[in-house]
C-alpha positions in Angstrom: 16.1 -3.1 -6.8 17.4 -1.7 -3.5 14.2 0.1 -2.6 11.6 -2.5 -3.8 8.5 -2.5 -1.7 9.9 0.1 0.7 13.2 -1.0 2.0 14.1 1.1 5.0 16.2 4.2 4.2 18.0 5.9 7.1 17.4 9.7 7.1 17.4 12.3 9.9 13.9 13.7 9.2 10.9 14.4 11.4 9.0 11.6 9.8 11.8 9.1 10.5 12.0 10.2 14.1 8.2 9.8 14.8 7.1 7.1 17.2 6.3 3.9 15.1 3.0 3.5 17.0 1.9 7.0 15.8 2.9 6.2 12.2 1.2 2.9 12.2 -2.0 4.3 13.6 -1.8 7.1 11.0 -1.4 4.6 8.2 -4.4 2.6 9.3 -6.6 5.7 9.6 -5.4 7.0 6.2 -6.3 3.7 4.5 -9.7 3.7 6.1 -10.2 7.2 4.9 -9.3 6.3 1.4 -12.1 3.7 1.1 -14.9 5.8 2.7 -17.6 7.2 0.5 -17.8 11.0 0.0 -20.1 13.5 -1.5 -23.9 13.4 -2.1 -25.7 12.4 -5.2 -28.4 14.6 -6.7 -30.1 15.1 -10.0 -27.6 17.7 -11.1 -24.3 16.5 -9.7 -22.8 13.2 -8.8 -20.6 12.2 -5.9 -17.9 11.0 -8.2 -16.4 14.5 -8.6 -16.2 15.0 -4.8 -14.7 11.6 -4.2 -12.0 12.1 -6.8 -11.3 15.6 -5.5 -10.8 14.3 -1.9 -8.6 11.4 -3.1 -6.5 13.9 -5.1 -6.1 15.9 -1.9 -5.0 12.7 -0.1 -2.4 12.1 -2.9 -1.1 15.7 -2.5 -0.7 15.2 1.2 1.3 12.0 0.6 3.6 13.8 -1.8 4.2 16.5 0.9 5.0 13.8 3.5 7.3 12.1 1.0 9.2 15.3 0.4 9.5 16.0 4.1 10.9 12.4 4.7 13.3 12.8 1.8 11.9 9.8 0.0 12.5 10.1 -3.7 9.2 10.3 -5.6 10.8 8.7 -8.7 11.6 5.6 -6.6 8.1 5.4 -5.2 6.5 5.8 -8.7 8.9 3.0 -10.0 7.5 0.7 -7.3 3.9 1.5 -8.5 4.8 -0.2 -11.9 3.5 -3.5 -10.5 0.0 -2.0 -10.7 0.1 -2.2 -14.5 -1.1 -5.8 -14.4 -3.9 -4.8 -12.0 -4.9 -1.9 -14.3 -5.1 -4.3 -17.3 -7.1 -6.8 -15.3 -9.5 -4.2 -14.0 -9.9 -2.7 -17.5 -10.7 -6.1 -19.1 -13.1 -7.1 -16.2 -15.0 -3.8 -16.3 -15.3 -3.8 -20.1 -16.8 -7.3 -20.3 -18.7 -7.2 -17.0 -19.8 -3.5 -16.5 -21.9 -2.6 -13.4 -24.7 -0.1 -13.0 -25.1 0.2 -16.7 -28.6 1.3 -17.8 -30.2 2.3 -21.1 -29.4 6.0 -20.3 -25.7 5.2 -19.8 -23.5 7.2 -22.1 -20.9 5.5 -24.3 -17.4 7.1 -24.3 -16.0 5.1 -27.2 -16.1 1.7 -28.8 -13.6 -1.1 -29.2 -14.9 -3.1 -32.1 -18.4 -4.1 -31.0 -17.7 -3.5 -27.3 -19.1 -0.3 -25.8 -16.9 1.5 -23.2 -19.1 3.6 -20.9 -18.1 6.7 -19.0 -19.1 5.0 -15.8 -16.6 2.2 -16.5 -13.8 4.7 -16.9 -14.8 6.5 -13.7 -15.0 3.1 -11.8 -11.6 2.1 -13.0 -10.2 5.5 -12.0 -11.7 5.1 -8.5 -10.1 1.7 -7.9 -6.7 2.7 -9.4 -6.5 5.9 -7.4 -7.3 4.1 -4.2 -4.7 1.4 -4.9 -2.1 4.0 -5.6 -2.8 5.8 -2.4 -2.7 2.7 -0.3 0.6 1.5 -1.8 2.0 5.0 -1.7 1.2 5.4 2.0 2.5 1.8 2.8 5.8 2.5 1.0 6.4 5.7 2.9 5.7 4.0 6.1 8.1 1.1 5.4 10.8 3.3 4.0 10.8 5.6 7.1 10.3 2.9 9.8 12.8 0.2 10.9 11.6 -3.4 11.0 12.2 -3.6 14.8 10.1 -0.4 15.2 7.3 -2.0 13.1 7.3 -4.9 15.4 6.9 -2.7 18.5 4.2 -0.7 16.8 2.2 -3.8 15.8 2.5 -5.1 19.4 1.0 -1.9 20.7 -1.8 -1.8 18.1 -2.8 -5.5 18.6 -2.3 -5.4 22.4 -6.0 -5.6 23.2 -6.1 -9.0 21.4 -4.1 -10.5 24.3 -7.4 -10.5 26.3 -8.7 -13.3 24.1 -5.4 -15.1 24.2 -4.1 -14.1 20.8 -0.3 -14.5 20.6 0.3 -10.9 19.6 4.1 -11.1 20.0 4.5 -14.0 17.7 2.1 -12.4 15.1 4.0 -9.1 15.2 7.4 -10.7 14.9 6.3 -12.9 12.0 4.7 -10.0 10.1 7.7 -7.7 10.7 10.1 -10.5 9.5 8.0 -11.0 6.4 8.1 -7.3 5.6 11.8 -7.2 6.3 12.7 -10.0 3.9 10.4 -9.1 1.0 13.0 -6.6 -0.4 15.8 -9.2 0.2 13.9 -11.8 -1.8 13.4 -9.3 -4.7 17.1 -8.6 -4.7 17.9 -12.4 -4.6 15.5 -13.1 -7.5 17.2 -10.3 -9.5 20.6 -11.9 -8.9 19.3 -15.3 -9.9 17.8 -13.9 -13.1 21.1 -12.3 -14.1 23.0 -15.4 -13.2 20.6 -17.6 -15.3 20.7 -15.2 -18.1 24.5 -15.4 -18.2 24.0 -19.1 -18.6 21.8 -18.7 -21.6 18.3 -18.8 -20.0 15.9 -16.5 -21.9 12.9 -15.2 -19.8 11.5 -12.9 -22.4 11.3 -14.8 -25.7 10.1 -18.2 -26.8 6.9 -20.2 -26.6 4.8 -20.5 -23.5 6.2 -23.9 -22.6 9.7 -22.5 -22.9 8.9 -19.5 -20.7 7.4 -21.8 -18.0 10.5 -24.0 -18.2 12.7 -20.9 -17.8 10.7 -19.6 -14.8 11.3 -22.9 -13.0 15.0 -22.1 -13.1 14.2 -19.0 -11.1 11.5 -20.4 -8.7 13.4 -23.6 -7.6 16.6 -21.7 -6.5 14.6 -19.0 -4.9 12.6 -21.5 -2.8 15.9 -23.2 -1.7 17.4 -19.9 -0.7 14.2 -19.0 1.2 14.4 -22.2 3.2 18.1 -21.8 3.9 17.5 -18.1 5.0 14.7 -19.1 7.3 16.7 -21.9 8.8 19.7 -19.5 9.4 17.3 -16.9 10.9 15.8 -19.5 13.3 19.3 -20.5 14.4 20.3 -16.9 15.0 17.1 -16.2 17.0 17.7 -19.3 19.1 21.3 -18.5 19.7 20.3 -15.1 21.0 17.9 -16.7 23.4 14.7 -15.4 21.7 11.6 -16.8 23.3 8.3 -15.3 22.0 6.3 -16.8 25.0 8.4 -14.8 27.6 8.0 -11.1 28.4 10.7 -9.3 26.4 12.7 -6.3 27.5 13.8 -3.6 25.1 17.3 -2.5 24.2 16.2 1.0 23.3 13.1 2.7 24.8 11.3 5.5 22.8 10.1 8.6 24.6 7.1 10.6 23.5 8.2 13.8 21.8 6.6 17.1 20.7 6.6 15.9 17.1 4.6 12.8 18.2 2.1 15.1 19.8 1.7 17.3 16.8 1.4 14.4 14.5 -1.2 12.8 16.8 -3.2 16.0 16.7 -3.0 16.0 12.9 -4.2 12.3 12.8 -7.1 13.2 15.1 -8.2 16.1 12.9 -7.9 14.0 9.8 -10.0 11.3 11.4 -12.6 13.8 12.5 -12.8 15.4 9.1 -13.2 12.1 7.2 -15.9 10.9 9.6 -17.9 14.2 9.4 -17.5 14.2 5.6 -18.6 10.6 5.2 -21.7 11.1 7.5 -22.8 14.6 6.4 -21.9 14.1 2.7 -20.6 17.6 2.4 -20.3 18.4 -1.3 -18.5 21.7 -2.2 -19.7 21.5 -5.8 -23.3 21.2 -4.7 -23.0 24.1 -2.2 -21.4 26.4 -4.8 -24.0 25.3 -7.3 -21.4 24.3 -9.9 -22.9 22.6 -12.9 -20.8 19.5 -13.7 -21.6 16.9 -16.4 -23.1 13.7 -15.0 -21.1 10.7 -16.3 -23.4 7.7 -16.4 
């Protein structure tokens, strides 16, 4: 439970030493690139293959970044277990409410009287792969970036909003604190579950009413702890003279390094490639005249 949702891990790697503004900007551009459309659709080939190919390249690049930053891939894949509920929901929704299904759509297999089309499988694969990429990138960012650095990065990214009187400092502090305490809440809930289990509370068995009653033994103490923690945090900030309305000084200033320049160039190249690909619809399968089956 120590690394749930990307709890910061101190390592002396190039990714950890990058400027948080560069990493945050790279994360935003990467997420935008994940959801852009790629490839052209013709009578002989569909853009699904090109899109999946590009998304797999994105996944490979994230694995390389994770290896460089010494983030254990097993730990990250364990965090992706929370997607199983999303997968099940998407599967049920696409089975009973399929989209773009025509009379020419091919049936992959049947579940009773329900037809499962190839397009349904492709559609679920799209959504799942994109969710995995977004969570993967976010986990790497939060694991390699301190909460205080996330705050400074958010303040830099949202600085233009100050023109329209948006309280950027308060927003950045609130968001960074929320990200900081998510792993702590998971650890607290884990301790409460173990404590209640030692008192005879069963969360896994019994009827629905009994399970709901058991969950209340977790939710109520967790809410109480959340309120106590927020109160203690507010007292600590006030005791240290924190005032979000005043201009803040920094204890430690970051200086632009060669690694930041190199990573910025990589981000710029990545942004240029995804924009060109999205506009021109470059399709390597189409150019090489590779015949691929059309999954409809």
